[in-house]
C-alpha positions, -999 to +999 in steps of 0.1 A: +056+211-036+039+202-001+041+237+009+025+251-022-011+268-023-030+269-056-061+285-070-081+270-097-111+288-109-140+267-124-124+235-108-158+218-100-162+201-134-145+191-165-110+203-172-107+226-141-117+197-120-090+172-138-064+202-131-075+207-095-075+169-088-039+167-104-025+193-082-043+181-049-030+144-056+007+159-056+002+174-022-007+212-033-034+228-013-060+239-040-088+265-035-114+257-060-136+286-070-173+279-080-205+296-076-226+264-072-222+255-034-233+219-040-213+215-070-180+228-056-183+212-023-190+177-039-160+180-063-138+189-032-151+160-014-143+136-043-108+150-047-099+147-012-087+170+018-061+191+001-093+206-022-107+236-005-143+250-018-146+287-022-181+295-032-179+329-053-195+342-083-168+358-105-195+380-121-190+399-088-158+418-100-159+443-071-159+414-047-129+395-062-102+416-044-114+412-009-121+373-018-083+370-029-072+390+001-091+364+024-076+334+008-040+348+011-042+353+049-032+318+055-005+314+029+007+330-003-007+320-036+019+303-058-003+289-085-031+303-103-050+283-130-074+305-150-097+281-161-133+296-155-131+322-183-141+294-209-168+281-188-188+308-176-227+302-177-236+333-193-252+340-226-225+340-253-229+376-261-223+387-224-194+367-219-163+391-213-127+386-199-131+410-172-135+384-144-105+365-157-083+397-157-096+407-123-084+374-106-051+376-123-045+410-110-050+404-073-032+371-075-003+389-091-003+413-062+003+386-039+029+367-058+050+397-061+052+402-025+069+368-023+085+371-056+074+336-067+045+321-089+032+304-117+001+314-137-016+290-161-041+304-185-063+282-205-070+292-241-084+268-270-071+251-301-097+275-318-070+302-315-046+281-335-066+283-368-098+295-380-130+280-373-164+293-386-193+308-364-170+312-334-152+345-343-158+361-309-148+332-289-115+328-312-108+363-309-110+363-269-087+332-270-062+348-292-063+379-268-055+353-240-024+340-258-012+375-264-018+385-228+002+355-215+032+366-234+028+403-223+023+391-185+053+367-188+078+397-197+063+421-175+063+396-144+096+378-149+115+399-129+092+393-100+099+354-105+065+349-119+061+327-147+030+328-171+021+302-195-009+291-214-026+257-226-046+254-256-068+224-252-081+206-283-110+183-284-110+168-252-135+140-239-158+157-215-197+152-209-204+181-228-182+175-260-192+138-258-227+148-259-221+172-288-202+148-311-219+116-305-252+132-316-236+145-347-214+117-362-205+139-393-188+164-370-171+137-350-155+121-380-143+152-390-127+161-357-111+127-357-101+129-392-080+160-388-065+148-355-034+129-362-035+108-331-069+099-341-086+100-306-102+126-283-080+138-254-089+132-217-094+160-192-062+146-173-042+154-201-048+192-195-044+186-157-008+171-164+002+199-188-011+224-160+009+206-133+041+208-155+038+243-158+029+248-123+060+231-108+098+235-110+099+211-136+093+242-159+112+267-140+129+281-172+097+281-193+074+311-196+055+329-223+045+298-242+013+285-255+011+246-254-014+230-275-027+197-261-047+186-289-033+153-302-020+172-332-054+187-342-039+223-347-015+209-372-036+182-390-047+183-426 
């Protein structure tokens, strides 16, 4: 894997950071795209020399093709982890998947040229069952999973695999704050999680690494819940 190059969108914190770190720790040069210069550079410094900061606001859809073209000048992109789509700091009503699609489209053009690549999309356990009051969010994650399957079929002839991870309740600063302040909600979450505890960001990183490497060379079009059994819990 030492010659591989990856892009992780939204890789300067949370699940994206854990994923980028996993890739970098295994010798994969990883571009971490984030719009906060300080936060992205600090994340890359913490991860190490294989992490390369790319300061870019994915809301700038028109600028994405040029940004991807610049990154591919040195080496082709082998791995794309679409993480930022669920973490964009927009008002909820303004969140769209356009930036997600645009990055994928431009990276796929590059992957087709060298007939190889792995794309990992990040969905959510919300797409696995009904959760009240998050209908739009759930619909968007369901769309990502459907798109994963369609992309996998269309891109397979070009040697490109496309898979998806559906994280459950993962122990991040944001989720800890929310659950710790609401014991009833936290008990409900743990009560329907058969394994009985929250996941770690590294669990998502490990799953993404599996999809990114040759260990999953005959796997495409799948959705992997990483949720301690929450999506099948009672």
